[in-house]
MOPAC internal coordinates of N, CA, C and O (Angstrom, degrees):
PM7 1SCF
backbone

  N    0.0000 0     0.00 0     0.00 0    0    0    0
  C    1.4487 1     0.00 0     0.00 0    1    0    0
  C    1.5213 1   108.39 1     0.00 0    2    1    0
  O    1.2310 1   120.89 1   -42.24 1    3    2    1
  N    1.3210 1   115.90 1   137.76 1    3    2    1
  C    1.4592 1   122.11 1   174.90 1    5    3    2
  C    1.5188 1   109.02 1  -120.73 1    6    5    3
  O    1.2310 1   121.05 1   -31.23 1    7    6    5
  N    1.3161 1   115.59 1   148.77 1    7    6    5
  C    1.4640 1   120.62 1   179.33 1    9    7    6
  C    1.5187 1   108.97 1  -131.61 1   10    9    7
  O    1.2310 1   121.32 1   -30.92 1   11   10    9
  N    1.3143 1   115.08 1   149.08 1   11   10    9
  C    1.4595 1   120.37 1   172.30 1   13   11   10
  C    1.5170 1   108.13 1  -145.91 1   14   13   11
  O    1.2310 1   121.65 1   -20.57 1   15   14   13
  N    1.3133 1   114.45 1   159.43 1   15   14   13
  C    1.4568 1   121.05 1   179.67 1   17   15   14
  C    1.5276 1   107.59 1  -117.48 1   18   17   15
  O    1.2310 1   120.75 1   -52.77 1   19   18   17
  N    1.3084 1   116.16 1   127.23 1   19   18   17
  C    1.4612 1   121.26 1   176.72 1   21   19   18
  C    1.5287 1   108.02 1   -75.44 1   22   21   19
  O    1.2310 1   120.68 1   -72.75 1   23   22   21
  N    1.3183 1   116.30 1   107.25 1   23   22   21
  C    1.4670 1   121.31 1  -176.26 1   25   23   22
  C    1.5235 1   112.42 1   -63.49 1   26   25   23
  O    1.2310 1   120.23 1   153.55 1   27   26   25
  N    1.3199 1   117.17 1   -26.45 1   27   26   25
  C    1.4684 1   121.25 1   178.59 1   29   27   26
  C    1.5336 1   110.68 1   -68.01 1   30   29   27
  O    1.2310 1   120.74 1   145.98 1   31   30   29
  N    1.3339 1   116.19 1   -34.02 1   31   30   29
  C    1.4666 1   120.65 1  -177.81 1   33   31   30
  C    1.5235 1   113.18 1   -90.76 1   34   33   31
  O    1.2310 1   120.42 1   149.54 1   35   34   33
  N    1.3265 1   116.80 1   -30.46 1   35   34   33
  C    1.4660 1   121.45 1  -174.83 1   37   35   34
  C    1.5275 1   110.99 1   -60.24 1   38   37   35
  O    1.2310 1   121.39 1   -49.25 1   39   38   37
  N    1.3327 1   114.94 1   130.75 1   39   38   37
  C    1.4692 1   120.89 1   177.94 1   41   39   38
  C    1.5313 1   111.46 1  -103.65 1   42   41   39
  O    1.2310 1   120.56 1  -178.43 1   43   42   41
  N    1.3269 1   116.54 1     1.57 1   43   42   41
  C    1.4521 1   120.36 1   175.68 1   45   43   42
  C    1.5081 1   115.53 1    73.61 1   46   45   43
  O    1.2310 1   119.96 1  -150.56 1   47   46   45
  N    1.3183 1   117.69 1    29.44 1   47   46   45
  C    1.4674 1   119.78 1  -178.66 1   49   47   46
  C    1.5246 1   112.26 1   -70.39 1   50   49   47
  O    1.2310 1   119.76 1   155.15 1   51   50   49
  N    1.3353 1   118.07 1   -24.85 1   51   50   49
  C    1.4567 1   121.86 1   176.97 1   53   51   50
  C    1.5128 1   115.29 1    83.78 1   54   53   51
  O    1.2310 1   119.80 1  -177.47 1   55   54   53
  N    1.3080 1   117.98 1     2.53 1   55   54   53
  C    1.4587 1   121.01 1  -178.19 1   57   55   54
  C    1.5248 1   111.77 1   -59.46 1   58   57   55
  O    1.2310 1   120.00 1   137.94 1   59   58   57
  N    1.3172 1   117.61 1   -42.06 1   59   58   57
  C    1.4635 1   120.32 1  -178.67 1   61   59   58
  C    1.5283 1   111.24 1   -65.36 1   62   61   59
  O    1.2310 1   120.35 1   137.28 1   63   62   61
  N    1.3245 1   116.94 1   -42.72 1   63   62   61
  C    1.4667 1   120.71 1   179.30 1   65   63   62
  C    1.5265 1   111.16 1   -66.25 1   66   65   63
  O    1.2310 1   120.18 1   147.77 1   67   66   65
  N    1.3283 1   117.27 1   -32.23 1   67   66   65
  C    1.4642 1   121.13 1   177.44 1   69   67   66
  C    1.5240 1   111.36 1   -73.07 1   70   69   67
  O    1.2310 1   120.42 1   137.75 1   71   70   69
  N    1.3383 1   116.80 1   -42.25 1   71   70   69
  C    1.4580 1   119.66 1  -175.13 1   73   71   70
  C    1.5260 1   113.02 1   -84.43 1   74   73   71
  O    1.2310 1   119.79 1   158.09 1   75   74   73
  N    1.3299 1   118.01 1   -21.91 1   75   74   73
  C    1.4667 1   120.56 1  -179.87 1   77   75   74
  C    1.5282 1   110.30 1  -145.73 1   78   77   75
  O    1.2310 1   120.35 1  -110.43 1   79   78   77
  N    1.3292 1   116.94 1    69.57 1   79   78   77
  C    1.4651 1   120.24 1  -177.64 1   81   79   78
  C    1.5257 1   113.77 1   -66.14 1   82   81   79
  O    1.2310 1   120.25 1   164.08 1   83   82   81
  N    1.3359 1   117.13 1   -15.92 1   83   82   81
  C    1.4604 1   120.34 1   176.35 1   85   83   82
  C    1.5252 1   111.27 1   -70.43 1   86   85   83
  O    1.2310 1   120.36 1   156.56 1   87   86   85
  N    1.3489 1   116.92 1   -23.44 1   87   86   85
  C    1.4641 1   121.09 1  -174.38 1   89   87   86
  C    1.5239 1   113.70 1  -113.08 1   90   89   87
  O    1.2310 1   119.74 1   152.19 1   91   90   89
  N    1.3416 1   118.11 1   -27.81 1   91   90   89
  C    1.4655 1   120.45 1  -174.05 1   93   91   90
  C    1.5223 1   111.66 1  -129.38 1   94   93   91
  O    1.2310 1   121.45 1   -31.76 1   95   94   93
  N    1.3229 1   114.83 1   148.24 1   95   94   93
  C    1.4571 1   121.68 1   178.56 1   97   95   94
  C    1.5299 1   107.41 1  -142.09 1   98   97   95
  O    1.2310 1   120.82 1   -26.61 1   99   98   97
  N    1.3169 1   116.03 1   153.39 1   99   98   97
  C    1.4628 1   120.85 1   177.56 1  101   99   98
  C    1.5278 1   109.14 1   -91.52 1  102  101   99
  O    1.2310 1   120.78 1   -48.73 1  103  102  101
  N    1.3299 1   116.11 1   131.27 1  103  102  101
  C    1.4676 1   122.28 1   175.22 1  105  103  102
  C    1.5099 1   108.02 1  -135.63 1  106  105  103
  O    1.2310 1   121.24 1   -58.59 1  107  106  105
  N    1.3219 1   115.23 1   121.41 1  107  106  105
  C    1.4641 1   121.00 1   178.15 1  109  107  106
  C    1.5298 1   112.15 1    51.55 1  110  109  107
  O    1.2310 1   120.72 1  -130.94 1  111  110  109
  N    1.3204 1   116.22 1    49.06 1  111  110  109
  C    1.4629 1   123.73 1   176.47 1  113  111  110
  C    1.5272 1   114.69 1    66.70 1  114  113  111
  O    1.2310 1   119.92 1  -163.35 1  115  114  113
  N    1.3175 1   117.76 1    16.65 1  115  114  113
  C    1.4622 1   122.38 1   175.52 1  117  115  114
  C    1.5150 1   107.90 1  -133.55 1  118  117  115
  O    1.2310 1   120.65 1   -28.65 1  119  118  117
  N    1.3129 1   116.36 1   151.35 1  119  118  117
  C    1.4581 1   120.99 1   176.09 1  121  119  118
  C    1.5226 1   109.27 1   -85.37 1  122  121  119
  O    1.2310 1   121.12 1   -32.72 1  123  122  121
  N    1.3266 1   115.46 1   147.28 1  123  122  121
  C    1.4634 1   121.94 1   173.87 1  125  123  122
  C    1.5222 1   108.09 1  -140.17 1  126  125  123
  O    1.2310 1   121.26 1   -24.11 1  127  126  125
  N    1.3224 1   115.19 1   155.89 1  127  126  125
  C    1.4527 1   119.81 1   175.16 1  129  127  126
  C    1.5231 1   107.70 1   -69.23 1  130  129  127
  O    1.2310 1   120.56 1   -49.89 1  131  130  129
  N    1.3011 1   116.54 1   130.11 1  131  130  129
  C    1.4605 1   122.62 1  -176.71 1  133  131  130
  C    1.5290 1   110.82 1   -75.90 1  134  133  131
  O    1.2310 1   120.43 1   137.79 1  135  134  133
  N    1.3218 1   116.78 1   -42.21 1  135  134  133
  C    1.4639 1   122.93 1  -179.39 1  137  135  134
  C    1.5208 1   109.77 1  -142.57 1  138  137  135
  O    1.2310 1   120.92 1   -28.24 1  139  138  137
  N    1.2968 1   115.84 1   151.76 1  139  138  137
  C    1.4609 1   121.75 1   172.61 1  141  139  138
  C    1.5125 1   107.30 1  -143.39 1  142  141  139
  O    1.2310 1   119.43 1   -49.88 1  143  142  141
  N    1.2966 1   118.69 1   130.12 1  143  142  141
  C    1.4633 1   125.44 1     0.90 1  145  143  142
  C    1.5298 1   111.82 1   -72.22 1  146  145  143
  O    1.2310 1   121.51 1   -19.35 1  147  146  145
  N    1.3187 1   114.71 1   160.65 1  147  146  145
  C    1.4628 1   121.96 1   178.51 1  149  147  146
  C    1.5292 1   108.17 1   -65.96 1  150  149  147
  O    1.2310 1   119.47 1   -46.05 1  151  150  149
  N    1.3350 1   118.61 1   133.95 1  151  150  149
  C    1.4687 1   120.31 1   178.26 1  153  151  150
  C    1.5311 1   111.25 1   -55.81 1  154  153  151
  O    1.2310 1   121.24 1   -37.87 1  155  154  153
  N    1.3189 1   115.23 1   142.13 1  155  154  153
  C    1.4621 1   121.31 1  -175.40 1  157  155  154
  C    1.5209 1   113.65 1   -52.15 1  158  157  155
  O    1.2310 1   119.36 1   139.63 1  159  158  157
  N    1.2995 1   118.83 1   -40.37 1  159  158  157
  C    1.4614 1   121.86 1  -178.95 1  161  159  158
  C    1.5221 1   114.43 1   -75.08 1  162  161  159
  O    1.2310 1   120.07 1   173.26 1  163  162  161
  N    1.3241 1   117.46 1    -6.74 1  163  162  161
  C    1.4662 1   121.34 1  -177.16 1  165  163  162
  C    1.5277 1   113.63 1  -107.70 1  166  165  163
  O    1.2310 1   120.37 1  -174.64 1  167  166  165
  N    1.3108 1   116.90 1     5.36 1  167  166  165
  C    1.4677 1   119.99 1  -176.29 1  169  167  166
  C    1.5269 1   112.67 1   -63.16 1  170  169  167
  O    1.2310 1   120.07 1   139.93 1  171  170  169
  N    1.3339 1   117.46 1   -40.07 1  171  170  169
  C    1.4700 1   119.80 1  -179.13 1  173  171  170
  C    1.5240 1   111.76 1   -65.30 1  174  173  171
  O    1.2310 1   120.09 1   135.91 1  175  174  173
  N    1.3319 1   117.42 1   -44.09 1  175  174  173
  C    1.4666 1   118.71 1  -179.66 1  177  175  174
  C    1.5233 1   110.26 1   -69.46 1  178  177  175
  O    1.2310 1   119.93 1   150.40 1  179  178  177
  N    1.3175 1   117.75 1   -29.60 1  179  178  177
  C    1.4621 1   121.09 1   176.62 1  181  179  178
  C    1.5280 1   110.23 1   -65.41 1  182  181  179
  O    1.2310 1   120.65 1   136.22 1  183  182  181
  N    1.3227 1   116.36 1   -43.78 1  183  182  181
  C    1.4747 1   120.06 1   177.37 1  185  183  182
  C    1.5284 1   110.80 1   -63.91 1  186  185  183
  O    1.2310 1   120.60 1   140.64 1  187  186  185
  N    1.3319 1   116.46 1   -39.36 1  187  186  185
  C    1.4651 1   120.35 1   178.90 1  189  187  186
  C    1.5292 1   109.99 1   -64.13 1  190  189  187
  O    1.2310 1   120.34 1   138.15 1  191  190  189
  N    1.3275 1   116.95 1   -41.85 1  191  190  189
  C    1.4657 1   120.53 1   177.68 1  193  191  190
  C    1.5248 1   110.45 1   -60.34 1  194  193  191
  O    1.2310 1   120.61 1   138.31 1  195  194  193
  N    1.3231 1   116.43 1   -41.69 1  195  194  193
  C    1.4683 1   120.26 1   177.51 1  197  195  194
  C    1.5226 1   110.86 1   -61.60 1  198  197  195
  O    1.2310 1   120.65 1   133.41 1  199  198  197
  N    1.3241 1   116.37 1   -46.59 1  199  198  197
  C    1.4636 1   120.94 1  -179.32 1  201  199  198
  C    1.5288 1   112.19 1   -65.16 1  202  201  199
  O    1.2310 1   120.27 1   146.48 1  203  202  201
  N    1.3289 1   117.09 1   -33.52 1  203  202  201
  C    1.4651 1   121.35 1  -176.50 1  205  203  202
  C    1.5300 1   113.86 1   -86.48 1  206  205  203
  O    1.2310 1   119.86 1   167.79 1  207  206  205
  N    1.3266 1   117.86 1   -12.21 1  207  206  205
  C    1.4695 1   120.68 1  -177.19 1  209  207  206
  C    1.5273 1   109.88 1   -60.94 1  210  209  207
  O    1.2310 1   120.15 1   -58.26 1  211  210  209
  N    1.3355 1   117.31 1   121.74 1  211  210  209
  C    1.4759 1   119.74 1  -175.30 1  213  211  210
  C    1.5184 1   114.60 1   -68.73 1  214  213  211
  O    1.2310 1   119.91 1   162.29 1  215  214  213
  N    1.3297 1   117.78 1   -17.71 1  215  214  213
  C    1.4630 1   120.34 1   179.89 1  217  215  214
  C    1.5296 1   112.62 1  -118.24 1  218  217  215
  O    1.2310 1   120.55 1  -169.69 1  219  218  217
  N    1.3377 1   116.55 1    10.31 1  219  218  217
  C    1.4570 1   122.98 1   177.62 1  221  219  218
  C    1.5293 1   112.47 1    53.55 1  222  221  219
  O    1.2310 1   121.00 1  -133.99 1  223  222  221
  N    1.3393 1   115.69 1    46.01 1  223  222  221
  C    1.4618 1   121.52 1  -176.85 1  225  223  222
  C    1.5286 1   113.39 1   -88.67 1  226  225  223
  O    1.2310 1   119.90 1   170.24 1  227  226  225
  N    1.3284 1   117.80 1    -9.76 1  227  226  225
  C    1.4665 1   120.74 1  -176.86 1  229  227  226
  C    1.5199 1   110.41 1   -94.03 1  230  229  227
  O    1.2310 1   121.82 1   -49.17 1  231  230  229
  N    1.3401 1   114.13 1   130.83 1  231  230  229
  C    1.4607 1   121.58 1   178.95 1  233  231  230
  C    1.5223 1   107.38 1  -116.95 1  234  233  231
  O    1.2310 1   120.93 1   -50.50 1  235  234  233
  N    1.3343 1   115.83 1   129.50 1  235  234  233
  C    1.4644 1   121.37 1   179.52 1  237  235  234
  C    1.5258 1   108.52 1  -117.22 1  238  237  235
  O    1.2310 1   121.50 1   -45.84 1  239  238  237
  N    1.3150 1   114.73 1   134.16 1  239  238  237
  C    1.4727 1   121.06 1   176.19 1  241  239  238
  C    1.5126 1   108.49 1  -121.02 1  242  241  239
  O    1.2310 1   121.16 1   -43.04 1  243  242  241
  N    1.3168 1   115.39 1   136.96 1  243  242  241
  C    1.4554 1   120.57 1   175.27 1  245  243  242
  C    1.4751 1   116.26 1    90.55 1  246  245  243
  O    1.2310 1   120.10 1   180.00 1  247  246  245

């Protein structure tokens, strides 16, 4: 599974980095995917971060 954050949509709320720090980190007031592919044990929290994103900025492939 791979994840990315659409920087145009991201408002920098940090929810994804808080709920899934294994997959997302904040850089310059925007979230970015920390690693790709997402570690196997972090796939569920990555999906939850995507579902919880208030602006739907997270894209998951695979």
